[in-house]
N, C-alpha and C positions, 0 to 999 in steps of 0.2 A: 656343545653336546647335551648339556643339562636342559637347555630350552626345547630340544627336539624330544627329550625324554618326558619332560612335563606336558608337552603338547600330546604326546602319545598316551600318558596316563589319563589326561583330560578327556581325549577321545574315547578311551576305554570306558570311563565312567559314564560318558553320555550313552554309549551303546548298552551298557548294563542298565541304565535307567530305562531305555526304551524297550529292552527285552524283558525286563522283570514284570511278570504279570501280577506277582503277588505284591501287596503293598510293603514298602520298606519302612521299618518303624523309625519314627522321628528321633528315637534315642540312639540309633545307629550311627554315631559320629563318624566311625572309621569309613562308612560308606559315603556320607555326605561331605566330609572334609576333602574328598577327592576333587570336588568341584572348585574349591578355593584355597585350599591349604597352601601348596607350594608352586602352584603353576605361574609361569612368567609368561603368561599369554596377553597379547594385546586385545583391544576391543575387535579389531579386524580378525584376529584368530578365532575369538568366540563365535563370531558371526559365520566364519568357514567351518568350524568344528561342530556347530550345533545347527544342522539343517532344518529348514522350515517344516519339510515332511515329517522329521523326527518329533519336533515339537508338537505337531498336530496329532501324531500317533499316540503320544504319551497322553495328550489332553483327552483323546477318545477312549484309549484302552486301558490305561492305568491312571485314572484322574487323581487318586490320592497320592500317587508318587509326584505329580506335578504340583499339587497343592503343598506336599511337604517341602518340595525344593524351594518354592516361593516363600513358604513360611520360614525355612531355615535361613535363606539369604537375607530376609528382612531382619531376622533375629541377630545375624552377625553385624548388620548396619547398626542396629540399635545398640549392641554391645560395644562397638567401636565409637559410637557418639558418646557413650557414657564414660569409657575409659580414656577417650582422647587419643587412641592409637599410638601409645608411647614407642612402640617398637616398629621396625621396618617391616617384620612380618605381618603384624596387624594391619598396617597400612595396605600391604599387598592383598590381603584378604578382603578388606573394604573394596579395593578396586575390582577385584574378581567378582565379587558379589554384585557390584554395580553393573559390570558388564553383562552378567548373566541375566540380571533383571531387565535390562535395557533390550536384551535379545527376546526375552519371553513375553513381556507385557503385551506387545501388539496382538499376539496370538490368544491372549486371554480376552482382550477387549473384542476380537472379531467374532467370538462366540457369545451369543446373547446369554446363555445359561451360565457362563462363566463371569459375566461382568460384575455380578454382585459378590463375587469371591472375595475381593480385597476390602469390601465393606462389611464382611461379617467378622466376628471374632472367633479365634481358634480356640475352642473349648480345650482345657487341660493340656494344652501344647506346651506351655512353660513346664519344665520338669520340676520334680519336687524341690522346694527350695530356691529354685531360680525364677525370678519374677520379672525379667527384663520387660516383657510385653505387658506386664500388668501394672496399671497405674492405681492410685489410691481409690479412683472412682471406678474400680472394676476394669476388665480387660478393654483396651481400645481396639477398634477395627484395625485390620492390618494395614489399610491405606493410610490411616492417621499415624500410626507408628513409623511407617516408612517415610512419609513426608516429614515428620518432625526430626527423624534421624538425618535425612538429607540436609535439613535446615541447619542442624547442629553441626554436621560434618563440614559444611561450607564455611564455618567460622573455627575450624580445628587448628590450634597452633602447631607449627611445624609440619602440617599436612596441607592445609589450604590458605593459612595466613601466617604472617610473620610472628614469630613469638615474641612476647614481651618479658619473659621471665628473666630474673636477674642472675641467680646463681645456678650452678650446675646441678644442684640437687632439687631445687624448688620446681614443682609440677603445677601447671595451671589446671584448676579444678573446672572441667567442662560445665558443670551445673551452675557455677557462680559467675562464669565468664560474661563480661559486658561487652556483647559483640559489637556495640556501636563504636568501641575503640579500635575495632578490626576491620573497619570499612575498606574495601580493596583499593580505593583510589581516591585521590583528592577531587573535590569538585563541589557538587551541591551539598551544603551543610556539613563538609568535612574538609579540614584544611591540610593535613598530612598525606604525603604520597609515599606509601610503603616502598621498600626496595623491590625491584623486579625480581621474581623468582620463577624461573620457567617450569619447575617441578609443580610449584603451587598452581600456576596457570593450568598445567596439564591436568591436575587432580580436580581443580574446580570444573574444568571443561567436562570431564567425564560425569561428575555429579550432576551438572546442569543438563547433560544429554539425557540422564536417567529421569531428572524432574520433567523435562519436556516430554519424554515418553509416557510418563504418568499422566500428563495432562492430555495426551493425544487420544484418550478415549473418545473425545468429540468427533474424531474422523470416522468413527465406527457407527455413528448414528445418522440416519438420513436427514437431509435439510428440513428444517421446520421453522415456520415464521414465528413460532411461539417463543417470545423472548423470555418467558419466566423459567424456561428449562436451563437450569445453571449447571455448569460443569463441576461435579461434587469435588474434584481433585483441586481445581483452581480455588473453589469457594473455601475449602478448609485451609488450604495453604496461605491464602491471603486474609485469614480471619485472625481475630485476637488470640486464638490458640497458639499461633506461630509466634514465639517470642523474638525471632529474629527478622520479622516482617520488615521493619524499618531499615535496619542496616543492610539487609539483603536487597531491598528495593533501591537504596542509595548506592550500594556496591555495583549493581547491574547498569544503573543509569550512568554512573561516573565513568565505569570501565569503558563503556560505549563511547560517551561524548569525549573522553580524554584521548582516546586512540588516535594516533597519527601513523598511518600506514607508510608515510614517507620515511619515518624513523628520523635519523639524525641528519637527514639531508644529503646523505651520500648516494649518488645515483647507482642503481643496480645492486644496492645492499641486499635486497630480498633474494638475490641469486647466490649470495655468500652464505647466508646463515638462515636457519628457519625461524619464522615468527610465530611463537606459540600464543602470543597475545591475540593474533587474528582469530584463531580458532575459538578462544574464549570469548572474544567480542561478538563473533557470530552466534555462539549459543546464548550469550547474555541478551542479545537483542531479540532473539526468537522467544526466549522465556518471557522477556518483558511484554512483548505484544500480546503474547497468549494470555498472560494473566491480567493485562488490561483490557481483555476482550469483552467482558460484560460487567456492567455496573449492577451490583445487587439491587441498588435503589430500594423501592418500596417492596419488592417482591421477596428479598431474602436478606441474609446477613450483609453487612457492609464489607466491600472489597477494600482492604487497606492499601492496596497498590494504587487503585483508582483514587482513593481519598488523599494519599500522599502526593500523587501527581498533580491533583487539582488544587493543593494547598501550597505548592512552590510559589513563592512571591517576591524573592529578593532579586533586584536588578542584576546583580553580579551572577546569580545562579542562572537566570534567563540568558544572560549573555554567554556563560560558559556552555550552556545546552545548545543554544542556536549556532555559535560558532563552531562547535563540535560537530553538529549534524551538517552544516554547510560544508565544512572541510571534507567530511567523508563522502557527501553527495557529489562534490566537485571532483573527487579523486579520479574516477574513471575518465573525466574530460581531459585531465592534465597529461593522460597517457598519450594523447595524440602529438603532443609536442616533441618528446623524447621518447620514441616508442620503446615500451618494456623497461624504461629507466627506473620507474618506481613500481612498488606492489600495486596491483589492480585489485581493488575489493570487488566482490561479487554480490554483497548483501544490501544493494541499494533499495530493493523492494521493501525488505523489512524496516529500513530506515524511514522510508516514506510512510509506512503504517504508523511508526512510532511518532513521527511529526504530526500525522493526522491526529492521533490519539491526544498529543500535547494540546493541539489547537481546539480539539473537541472538548476536553475535559477541564482545560485551564484557559478561561478567557482572558485573563491577565497576560498569559503567554502570548495569546493571539494578538492582543493590542501591543504588546512589547515588539513583536516581529514586524508589525506594520508601522511602528513608530518612526523607524529610520529606514534608509535604503538598503539595510542588511536583508530585507525580505527578497531582494533581487539575487542574493547569493543562493537563495533556494529556488527562485523562479528559473534561472538560467539552466541549472542541471535538469530540472523537471522538463523544460522545453527540450533539452538535448535527448533525454530519454524518450520522450514522446515521438520526436522526430526519428529517432534511431529505430524505434520498435514498430513503426507504422505498417511496415509490410510483412510482420512476423506474427502469424496467428498464434503461435505459442505464447506470445507476450501481450495478449489483449487485456489480460488483468492488469498489467503495468500500465497500459494506455488508460484504463478506467480510473485507478488510483491517482494517477498524475492529474487527470482532468477533474476528479473530485476535490483534490486539494486546491486547484486553481479556482473552482467553483466557490468553495468555502471562503477563500481569500477575496474573490472578486465581490462578495456581499458587503465588503467594508470599504468606505470611501477612500481610506488612506492608500489602498491598493492601487486604485486607478491613478491616484496622484503620483505615487512612487514610480509608476510606469513611464512617467515623462522623463526620467533620467536617461541622458544619452547612453547609448549602448556602444562601449569601445573596447571590450575585451576580445571579442571575436574568436570564440570557441569554433574550431573547425566543424561546421555542420553542413549537411547536404541541402542547403538552401540558397536562394539567389543572394548575390552580394547587394547590401543596401547601406545607407548612411542614415542613422536616425536614432530613435529612442528605444527602450525595452518594449514600449507599446508596439512598435513597428516589428520588432523580433517575434513577439506574441502572435500578431496577425500573420505574418509571413510563415511561420511554423504551422499555425491552424489551417492556413490555406493549403500547405503542402500535405497536411494529414487528410484533409477532405478530398483533394484531387488525386493523390497518389497512394493512400492508405488502402488496406484490403477491405473487402465487402463488409466483414463482420464489425467495422467500426461505425456503420451507419447509425445505429442506436445513440452514438456519442455526439452526433452533428448538432442535435438540439442543445446539449450541454456547452459545446465549444461556442456556439453562437450566443448563448445566454451569458457566458462570461464576457464576450465582446460587447453585448449590450449593457452589462453592468458597469464596465469601466469606461464605456463611450462618453459620458458626460464630462469626463475628466481629461480627455486626451487633447493637449494643447496644439500639437501640430504633427499630423501623420506624414510620412515620407511619401514620395510619388510611388514607390514600389508598393508600399502597403495599401495605398488608397486604390491602386489598380487591382491588387489581389481582392479587395472586398468587392469592387464592381464586378470582377470575373466571377465571383461566387453568385452575386445577385444575377448576373446574366444567366449562369448555368442553372440556377434554382427556379428561375421564372420561365424557362421554356415551357410551352403549354403541355408537352408530353410528360415532363418531370412533374409539373403540378397536379396532373390528372392521373399520375400512375400509382399514387398511394395516398391514403386518407390523411396523413399528416404532413405531406410535403410542403404544403403551403405555409405551415408554421415558420419554415426556414426564411421565407420572404418576409413575413411579419418581423422576425428578429432583426434582419438586415436593415429593413426600413426604420425600424425603431432606432437602431445604431446611428444611422445617417441622420434622422431627425435630432437625436440628442446632440451630436457633433454641431449641426448647423445651428441649432438653437442656443447652445451654451457655450461653444468653442469655436464660433464662426471665424473670429479674427485670425487665428494662427493656421487655419486649415485650408489655404488656397489650393493646396495639391488635391484635396478630396473634392473641393467644389469644382475645380477644372475637370477632374476625372467624371464627375457626375454630368457636367455639360457635354463632355465628349461622348458619353454613352447615354445621352438623353433618350434616345429611341427605346432604350429598355424600359424606362418608366412609362413611356407613352404606350408601349405594347401591354404592359401591365394593366394600364388604366382601361384599355380597350380590349381586354382578354375575352374572347368570344366564349359563350356558354351554351351555345345551342347544341343538340345532340349530334349533329353532322360534324361540327368542329371538333367535339369531344372525341368522336370516334377517329376522325382523320389524325389527331394528334397522337391517339394511342397507337395507331398503325405505324406512325413514324417511330415510336418507341421500340416496336418489335425489330425494327430494322437497326436501330443503333441502341443495344441494350445497356451501354455503359451508363453509369449513374450521371456522371459529369463529363462533359467533353474536355478531355484533358489536352487536347492539342490547342484549343483556342487559348490556353493560359500562356501568356508571354513568359516562357521559362528562360531564365538568363543563366549565365554561367554560375555554377556553384561555388561556394567558398573554397579557397585554397586549402589543400590538406584534408578535405572531408571525403568520407566514403559514402557511396550511396546506401540507403537502407534495403537490407536483403531479407527475403523470407527465411523461415526456420530451416535448418538442415534436415533432410529426411531422416526419419528415425528419432527426432527430438520428441521428448515426452511433454505432454501438457495436461494440466488438471482443468476439467470442465468448471464452468461458473454458472451460478443461478442468474436468471434474468434480472436486469437492473430496472427499478422503478422508472416510470416516464418522468419527464422534466417537471410535470405539474405536481408529481407526488414528491419529487426530490427538493422542490423549492417552495418558499412562500413569498408572495409579494409584498414589498414595503414601499411606502411613498416617502421621498426625502422632502421634508417641509422646509419653509423659508430658512429656518435657523440651522438646517443641516442634520437635524434629528430625524429618525425613521419612524414612521407610523405603519403598522401592518394594514394591508388592504383586505377587506373581507372577500372570501372566495366567490366569484361568480363564474357562470359558464361563459368564459371569454372564448374567442376563436382559438385560443391556445389549448383549451381543454375541451375535449368531448369524448363521448364514448367510442366513436369511430377511431379516434386517435389512439385510445387505449387498446382497441382490438388490433390496430395496425402495429402498436409497439410489441404486442404478443406475437403477432405473426413474424415480426423482425428477430425477436428473440428465440422463438422456437419454430424452426423451419418446418416442423411436423405438422403444425396446425393448418387446417385447410379452410379457414373462414374467408369466404369469397367476399370481395367488396368491388363495387363498380361506381364511378362518378355519375352524378345526375346534374341536370342544368340547375335545379333547386340548390344542391349542395355547392356548386360553384358560385352562385349568386350570394349564398348565406355568408360566405366570407369575403368575397370581392368587394362588396359594398363597405367592409370595414377596413380595407387596406389604407393604411396612414400615409397617403400620397400628397396630402394638401401642401405641406410645407415645402416639399421638393418642387411640386409643380409651380408653387408661387416663385421659388427662387429661379426656376428656368425661365418663367415669364418675364421676370425682371431682368436677369443677367444675359440671357442668350442674345436679345437684340443689341445690347451694349457691347458685347464681345465681338458680335459680327460687325458692328459699325466700326469698331476700332480697326479690325482686321482689313476692312475695306479702305477706311480713310487712310491708314498708315502703310497699307500693303504688307501687313504683318503675316509672316508664316512662322515666326519664332515664338516657341512656347513660353520662354522666360519673360517676354514683354507681357504676354497675356497674364502669366501669373503674377507679374508685378502689379498689373491693373487690378486683378482680383484681390491681391494683398491689401489694397488701400481702399477697395470697395466697402460698402456697408449696406446692410439690409434692415437697419434700424426702422421700426415702423411699418415695414413692408411685409414682414412674415406674420403668419397667425400668432396668437398669444402662445408663448412657450407652455407646453404641457408639463405637469409635475414629473420629476424624474422617478421612474419605477425601477426598483432594484429587486431581483429574485434571489433571496437569500436561501442558501442551502438549509434544508429541514431534515433532521434525522427521522427515520421511520423503521418499522419493523423489516421492511424490504431491504434497505441498505445495510441494517444490522446483520441480516442473513448474508447478503452479498459480501461484506467484509469477512464474516466467519469462514466462508467457503474459500474465499480468495486467500486469506491469510494461511489457513491450514494446507491449501494446495501449495503455497510458496514453501512452507516448512517441509512439507512431504518431498518435494522436488529437490530442495537444497541439501537434504541430508542423505548424501549417497555414499559417504565413507565414513562409517559403515551405512549401509542402506537399511535404515531402522524399519520402514514400513514398506518397503518395496515387495510386491507380491503378496501382501496381505489383503484381506477383503474389506477395503474402505468403502464407506457408504455416503460420506458427505459429498464426494464428488467422484467423477470418473477420471481415470488416467487413460489418455489416448496417445497413441504414437502417430507422429505427423508423417 
């Protein structure tokens, strides 16, 4: 009964607040205490009992009451942080204030006139003799007081951390507490694993949810490519002003990387009891990626979270982080063996952003990842997600982040070398069955994305093929399945109507030819399958070399396109039986919400060319206007990313000739010239029709001295820029928005960073 009463009283207080036109004095404790004194409301109750319309009404009609409510709630948190919340009642007050602020903050941010409110000081608000919010250096802005109180409360003994006190009377002083002794979980830089306490986990989760809400002011500003615009909440929280920055960063990272959703290995255990750690891990990884969102660098104060992340260097710490991320990323894949037997986590997108940040800010971590075949434990889940999401428009952001990570990894030689490891685990994926290496898996999945993904993935084709080119010099032996997939892509991309229908389509052919050249020049010995596939499809290369460029042929080709508008002929792909136990990729359910994304920069902006010299070191290549970069390509990319643009483009004979003369066909033409007569002769002499005999011949063949001098290996390394930084910001906040549905923190507020669309 008590709970119903308290909800009723709380609702009455909300109604009073919305109906009072006169400002209520800050000193009227009897009125304000109704909001947090004795209510046993959950955060879901607070969202239900404080409707959006009423928050906006108070904001418009009695702004001073809303201001006082915020101020009083922050004041309670500051008092709790000072006293250490020794009583149950004080703990309840803290939680209630946390929930109310989580509910109200988005409505403060959506109104431009209110956005500065938390950064102002509240004059004379502290009552006579009560100086909670006044520091020695004068009053702090409300935002700073709030953030410091949250940081303190996250290390409050018996509330959010396990108490170390010895006797029943000794009280730990919150001001002198060394929070480095209270890190939440063993892992990076901390060896003790404190006992699990689900109440502590719940309380931490509520405080982190409020912290994330504070940081979400970024959602209410339109996208801007100006990287010097810092989020003031994140900047302050990650500065030296926050004495708990290091232990909190460590706690968040360790809680995420130590989490094992499978628990103690008992199947179906998640159906028997609730896992409070999972909610904590989700909020922790979201707070982490948001705080790591921008590096102050030269433009502002140092971000300590970025600093700590970049300075992790011990092998055992890298091992702990990598194993933890791989375990969590692989978790949804293990579902398919024993359906529903283990808890299936849903926060893989946040984990991918965290992995990206680690590789981006900590080059030692990137080298550690690539030092052993452990990188494949990250690669396989990424390929699984890419393959699974390819038909679902609401997951186009996931497709991008997965491809970005592979692009970053592919810029390092070791990644290409690691791909030669045989692929034997066989996660049930909707792809053809093959026997081969991780390189084969990568190519087969990429082929599936290009041929059966939805239209909006077309801007990613450049990236996918760039990854293939980057790893191609190191691929020792492609399977027949993968070799056929690559040739099918070349066949599809080199049809005249596809080449003439958009300004940058010919780049795809350049990428594929470059990959073939790399394999023939540097890995000829083990690649008889690819050589055989090239010989079988030799007419594709001859047609490319003789591509007509007169106006009549161009027109004829374009008319053919109008008859068959599909980008790639999907029927001519030799689709075989999919893997056992796999499910086809499906489009999003109608009604699914998705967040819009800003356009991604073109591949020439995303990457920087490096040449691999004799000793294996990389030398960057000065930018020239190669056939891969041109203004028309940039125009076309914009056209692809924004369908509203109406720039018209038409192919001309001069344009066709400008790139046709640069097609790198010499190596393949020489190979065909030497090998085709030999293969034909064997077939006639021995009456062969059997592939295996021809492959055996090709395996022992050699082209030493017959091919052109090997060209230097060109690697296109990922290059950060303002465009990708903006892309990451919108993607990450879109994920955070859509994942926080219980309670729906930002739902139906006026966000400006992206649009929310219903599928």
